[in-house]
OpenMM code with the backbone's topology and positions (N, CA, C; nanometers):
from openmm import Vec3, app, unit

residues = "MET ALA SER LEU GLY GLY VAL PHE LEU LEU ILE PHE LEU GLY VAL ASN ALA MET LEU ILE PHE LEU VAL VAL CYS PRO VAL LYS ARG LEU SER LYS THR ALA ASP GLU VAL SER LEU GLY ASN MET GLU ALA PRO GLU PHE HIS SER ASN SER LYS ASP GLU ILE GLY GLY LEU ALA ASP SER PHE ASN ARG MET ARG LYS SER LEU ALA LYS ALA ILE LYS MET LEU GLY SER GLU SER GLY".split()
positions = [
    Vec3(0.0825, -0.1206, 0.0000),
    Vec3(0.0000, 0.0000, 0.0000),
    Vec3(0.0862, 0.1260, 0.0000),
    Vec3(0.1977, 0.1205, 0.0761),
    Vec3(0.2860, 0.2370, 0.0811),
    Vec3(0.3527, 0.2603, -0.0537),
    Vec3(0.3843, 0.1520, -0.1257),
    Vec3(0.4486, 0.1685, -0.2561),
    Vec3(0.3521, 0.2318, -0.3570),
    Vec3(0.2236, 0.1994, -0.3462),
    Vec3(0.1242, 0.2599, -0.4334),
    Vec3(0.1147, 0.4100, -0.4061),
    Vec3(0.1198, 0.4469, -0.2800),
    Vec3(0.1196, 0.5890, -0.2433),
    Vec3(0.2434, 0.6593, -0.2967),
    Vec3(0.3567, 0.5909, -0.2932),
    Vec3(0.4804, 0.6481, -0.3474),
    Vec3(0.4717, 0.6703, -0.4969),
    Vec3(0.4112, 0.5749, -0.5672),
    Vec3(0.3941, 0.5888, -0.7125),
    Vec3(0.3045, 0.7083, -0.7436),
    Vec3(0.1944, 0.7225, -0.6721),
    Vec3(0.1054, 0.8368, -0.6942),
    Vec3(0.1754, 0.9684, -0.6624),
    Vec3(0.2574, 0.9670, -0.5582),
    Vec3(0.3322, 1.0880, -0.5224),
    Vec3(0.4287, 1.1247, -0.6342),
    Vec3(0.4989, 1.0281, -0.6907),
    Vec3(0.5914, 1.0554, -0.8009),
    Vec3(0.5178, 1.1060, -0.9242),
    Vec3(0.4034, 1.0473, -0.9545),
    Vec3(0.3238, 1.0938, -1.0685),
    Vec3(0.2763, 1.2367, -1.0447),
    Vec3(0.2290, 1.2641, -0.9238),
    Vec3(0.1827, 1.3988, -0.8900),
    Vec3(0.2956, 1.4997, -0.9045),
    Vec3(0.4137, 1.4679, -0.8540),
    Vec3(0.5266, 1.5601, -0.8629),
    Vec3(0.5696, 1.5809, -1.0081),
    Vec3(0.5661, 1.4745, -1.0884),
    Vec3(0.6016, 1.4873, -1.2295),
    Vec3(0.5051, 1.5758, -1.3058),
    Vec3(0.3753, 1.5541, -1.2841),
    Vec3(0.2745, 1.6362, -1.3514),
    Vec3(0.2846, 1.7814, -1.3050),
    Vec3(0.3076, 1.8011, -1.1770),
    Vec3(0.3214, 1.9359, -1.1225),
    Vec3(0.4421, 2.0073, -1.1848),
    Vec3(0.5534, 1.9375, -1.1965),
    Vec3(0.6729, 1.9973, -1.2569),
    Vec3(0.6481, 2.0328, -1.4029),
    Vec3(0.5781, 1.9444, -1.4748),
    Vec3(0.5473, 1.9737, -1.6153),
    Vec3(0.4582, 2.0963, -1.6279),
    Vec3(0.3581, 2.1089, -1.5426),
    Vec3(0.2696, 2.2255, -1.5480),
    Vec3(0.3458, 2.3538, -1.5188),
    Vec3(0.4335, 2.3480, -1.4206),
    Vec3(0.5126, 2.4672, -1.3878),
    Vec3(0.5994, 2.5057, -1.5060),
    Vec3(0.6672, 2.4083, -1.5658),
    Vec3(0.7587, 2.4351, -1.6759),
    Vec3(0.6853, 2.4789, -1.8021),
    Vec3(0.5730, 2.4162, -1.8345),
    Vec3(0.5047, 2.4420, -1.9603),
    Vec3(0.4024, 2.5549, -1.9557),
    Vec3(0.3480, 2.5856, -1.8374),
    Vec3(0.2412, 2.6855, -1.8293),
    Vec3(0.2802, 2.8033, -1.7411),
    Vec3(0.3156, 2.7768, -1.6185),
    Vec3(0.3351, 2.8843, -1.5211),
    Vec3(0.4533, 2.9740, -1.5583),
    Vec3(0.5667, 2.9158, -1.5920),
    Vec3(0.6844, 2.9971, -1.6245),
    Vec3(0.6623, 3.0869, -1.7466),
    Vec3(0.6102, 3.0338, -1.8580),
    Vec3(0.5858, 3.1241, -1.9719),
    Vec3(0.4839, 3.2346, -1.9410),
    Vec3(0.3806, 3.2025, -1.8644),
    Vec3(0.2806, 3.3047, -1.8307),
    Vec3(0.3426, 3.4115, -1.7416),
    Vec3(0.4293, 3.3731, -1.6500),
    Vec3(0.4974, 3.4718, -1.5651),
    Vec3(0.5868, 3.5626, -1.6481),
    Vec3(0.6596, 3.5047, -1.7439),
    Vec3(0.7468, 3.5862, -1.8295),
    Vec3(0.6637, 3.6816, -1.9157),
    Vec3(0.5521, 3.6338, -1.9699),
    Vec3(0.4656, 3.7190, -2.0507),
    Vec3(0.4047, 3.8297, -1.9659),
    Vec3(0.3677, 3.7990, -1.8437),
    Vec3(0.3121, 3.8988, -1.7532),
    Vec3(0.4145, 4.0074, -1.7221),
    Vec3(0.5379, 3.9681, -1.7019),
    Vec3(0.6441, 4.0662, -1.6740),
    Vec3(0.6634, 4.1589, -1.7940),
    Vec3(0.6645, 4.1026, -1.9145),
    Vec3(0.6797, 4.1844, -2.0342),
    Vec3(0.5598, 4.2765, -2.0532),
    Vec3(0.4401, 4.2257, -2.0270),
    Vec3(0.3193, 4.3078, -2.0382),
    Vec3(0.3227, 4.4232, -1.9383),
    Vec3(0.3708, 4.3985, -1.8176),
    Vec3(0.3838, 4.5055, -1.7187),
    Vec3(0.4788, 4.6141, -1.7686),
    Vec3(0.5906, 4.5735, -1.8266),
    Vec3(0.6863, 4.6720, -1.8774),
    Vec3(0.6238, 4.7575, -1.9878),
    Vec3(0.5531, 4.6932, -2.0797),
    Vec3(0.4897, 4.7666, -2.1891),
    Vec3(0.3807, 4.8585, -2.1349),
    Vec3(0.3050, 4.8127, -2.0365),
    Vec3(0.1981, 4.8960, -1.9809),
    Vec3(0.2526, 5.0189, -1.9091),
    Vec3(0.3786, 5.0115, -1.8660),
    Vec3(0.4413, 5.1265, -1.8023),
    Vec3(0.5112, 5.2174, -1.9031),
    Vec3(0.4958, 5.1865, -2.0318),
    Vec3(0.5489, 5.2731, -2.1359),
    Vec3(0.6831, 5.2308, -2.1909),
    Vec3(0.7355, 5.1178, -2.1501),
    Vec3(0.8645, 5.0717, -2.1989),
    Vec3(0.8442, 4.9974, -2.3310),
    Vec3(0.8496, 5.0715, -2.4423),
    Vec3(0.8317, 5.0092, -2.5732),
    Vec3(0.9574, 4.9363, -2.6187),
    Vec3(1.0647, 4.9513, -2.5444),
    Vec3(1.1888, 4.8809, -2.5766),
    Vec3(1.1956, 4.7446, -2.5081),
    Vec3(1.0884, 4.7067, -2.4419),
    Vec3(1.0857, 4.5753, -2.3766),
    Vec3(1.1056, 4.4677, -2.4828),
    Vec3(1.1802, 4.3635, -2.4502),
    Vec3(1.2072, 4.2607, -2.5509),
    Vec3(1.0805, 4.1860, -2.5905),
    Vec3(1.0820, 4.1352, -2.7129),
    Vec3(0.9692, 4.0538, -2.7577),
    Vec3(0.9637, 3.9269, -2.6752),
    Vec3(0.8450, 3.8757, -2.6619),
    Vec3(0.8257, 3.7495, -2.5899),
    Vec3(0.8390, 3.6362, -2.6903),
    Vec3(0.9403, 3.5529, -2.6732),
    Vec3(0.9631, 3.4422, -2.7654),
    Vec3(0.9098, 3.3123, -2.7069),
    Vec3(0.8343, 3.2429, -2.7860),
    Vec3(0.7831, 3.1120, -2.7476),
    Vec3(0.7844, 3.0235, -2.8711),
    Vec3(0.8485, 2.9094, -2.8587),
    Vec3(0.8569, 2.8168, -2.9714),
    Vec3(0.7367, 2.7238, -2.9787),
    Vec3(0.6508, 2.7309, -2.8796),
    Vec3(0.5379, 2.6382, -2.8761),
    Vec3(0.4295, 2.6823, -2.9737),
    Vec3(0.3523, 2.5875, -3.0186),
    Vec3(0.2428, 2.6143, -3.1114),
    Vec3(0.1072, 2.5957, -3.0433),
    Vec3(0.1072, 2.5981, -2.9111),
    Vec3(-0.0165, 2.5808, -2.8359),
    Vec3(-0.0746, 2.7173, -2.8018),
    Vec3(-0.1604, 2.7204, -2.7031),
    Vec3(-0.2266, 2.8454, -2.6645),
    Vec3(-0.1271, 2.9489, -2.6125),
    Vec3(-0.0235, 2.9049, -2.5419),
    Vec3(0.0778, 2.9984, -2.4911),
    Vec3(0.1512, 3.0626, -2.6087),
    Vec3(0.1850, 2.9841, -2.7097),
    Vec3(0.2504, 3.0373, -2.8282),
    Vec3(0.1612, 3.1352, -2.9028),
    Vec3(0.0327, 3.1028, -2.9142),
    Vec3(-0.0620, 3.1943, -2.9786),
    Vec3(-0.0761, 3.3247, -2.9016),
    Vec3(-0.0792, 3.3138, -2.7690),
    Vec3(-0.0867, 3.4333, -2.6852),
    Vec3(0.0388, 3.5185, -2.7016),
    Vec3(0.1539, 3.4545, -2.7087),
    Vec3(0.2795, 3.5277, -2.7276),
    Vec3(0.2804, 3.5998, -2.8621),
    Vec3(0.2365, 3.5316, -2.9676),
    Vec3(0.2307, 3.5956, -3.0992),
    Vec3(0.1359, 3.7151, -3.0986),
    Vec3(0.0190, 3.6990, -3.0377),
    Vec3(-0.0781, 3.8085, -3.0302),
    Vec3(-0.0229, 3.9253, -2.9502),
    Vec3(0.0444, 3.8957, -2.8410),
    Vec3(0.1023, 4.0020, -2.7584),
    Vec3(0.2087, 4.0789, -2.8364),
    Vec3(0.2934, 4.0080, -2.9089),
    Vec3(0.3981, 4.0750, -2.9853),
    Vec3(0.3390, 4.1627, -3.0954),
    Vec3(0.2329, 4.1157, -3.1619),
    Vec3(0.1650, 4.1989, -3.2625),
    Vec3(0.1049, 4.3233, -3.1985),
    Vec3(0.0428, 4.3056, -3.0817),
    Vec3(-0.0179, 4.4182, -3.0121),
    Vec3(0.0892, 4.5204, -2.9719),
    Vec3(0.2013, 4.4720, -2.9242),
    Vec3(0.3092, 4.5619, -2.8814),
    Vec3(0.3628, 4.6416, -2.9999),
    Vec3(0.3804, 4.5767, -3.1152),
    Vec3(0.4285, 4.6463, -3.2343),
    Vec3(0.3264, 4.7490, -3.2819),
    Vec3(0.1988, 4.7123, -3.2806),
    Vec3(0.0940, 4.8057, -3.3220),
    Vec3(0.0865, 4.9253, -3.2285),
    Vec3(0.0998, 4.9014, -3.1002),
    Vec3(0.0963, 5.0099, -3.0018),
    Vec3(0.2146, 5.1041, -3.0217),
    Vec3(0.3333, 5.0495, -3.0432),
    Vec3(0.4510, 5.1333, -3.0663),
    Vec3(0.4338, 5.2165, -3.1935),
    Vec3(0.3776, 5.1550, -3.2974),
    Vec3(0.3538, 5.2263, -3.4236),
    Vec3(0.2513, 5.3371, -3.4050),
    Vec3(0.1449, 5.3099, -3.3305),
    Vec3(0.0408, 5.4112, -3.3064),
    Vec3(0.0962, 5.5276, -3.2251),
    Vec3(0.1764, 5.4964, -3.1255),
    Vec3(0.2353, 5.6039, -3.0436),
    Vec3(0.3294, 5.6889, -3.1277),
    Vec3(0.4053, 5.6238, -3.2157),
    Vec3(0.4959, 5.6971, -3.3030),
    Vec3(0.4175, 5.7884, -3.3976),
    Vec3(0.3068, 5.7371, -3.4518),
    Vec3(0.2247, 5.8165, -3.5415),
    Vec3(0.1629, 5.9356, -3.4687),
    Vec3(0.1168, 5.9146, -3.3464),
    Vec3(0.0592, 6.0246, -3.2691),
    Vec3(0.1643, 6.1293, -3.2356),
    Vec3(0.2843, 6.0851, -3.2073),
    Vec3(0.3923, 6.1781, -3.1767),
    Vec3(0.4308, 6.2627, -3.2969),
    Vec3(0.4280, 6.2058, -3.4160),
    Vec3(0.4658, 6.2821, -3.5352),
    Vec3(0.3538, 6.3784, -3.5764),
    Vec3(0.2288, 6.3459, -3.5457),
    Vec3(0.1174, 6.4356, -3.5791),
    Vec3(0.1161, 6.5595, -3.4900),
    Vec3(0.1510, 6.5439, -3.3645),
    Vec3(0.1438, 6.6571, -3.2724),
    Vec3(0.2675, 6.7458, -3.2822),
    Vec3(0.3717, 6.6972, -3.3467),
    Vec3(0.4987, 6.7726, -3.3532),
    Vec3(0.5140, 6.8544, -3.4726),
] * unit.nanometer
topology = app.Topology()
chain = topology.addChain("A")
for resn in residues:
    res = topology.addResidue(resn, chain)
    for name in ("N", "CA", "C"):
        topology.addAtom(name, app.Element.getBySymbol(name[0]), res)
């Protein structure tokens, strides 16, 4: 019975580590970049993700949004000057 509990514990720890590595870490990095951009830092680095899942799609959308925002701010600055 104790060995069965040990197996479940190992499976739980493995799944937990995978979730942290595949979901939590990329979302934290994207959140940090989004915070920088929201504070006006348009020089914040692009968020790179090689994955083709939802995190990768979110990263691509965020990078497009950041480029569009920088372009819009540049256009507004040239109109008022």
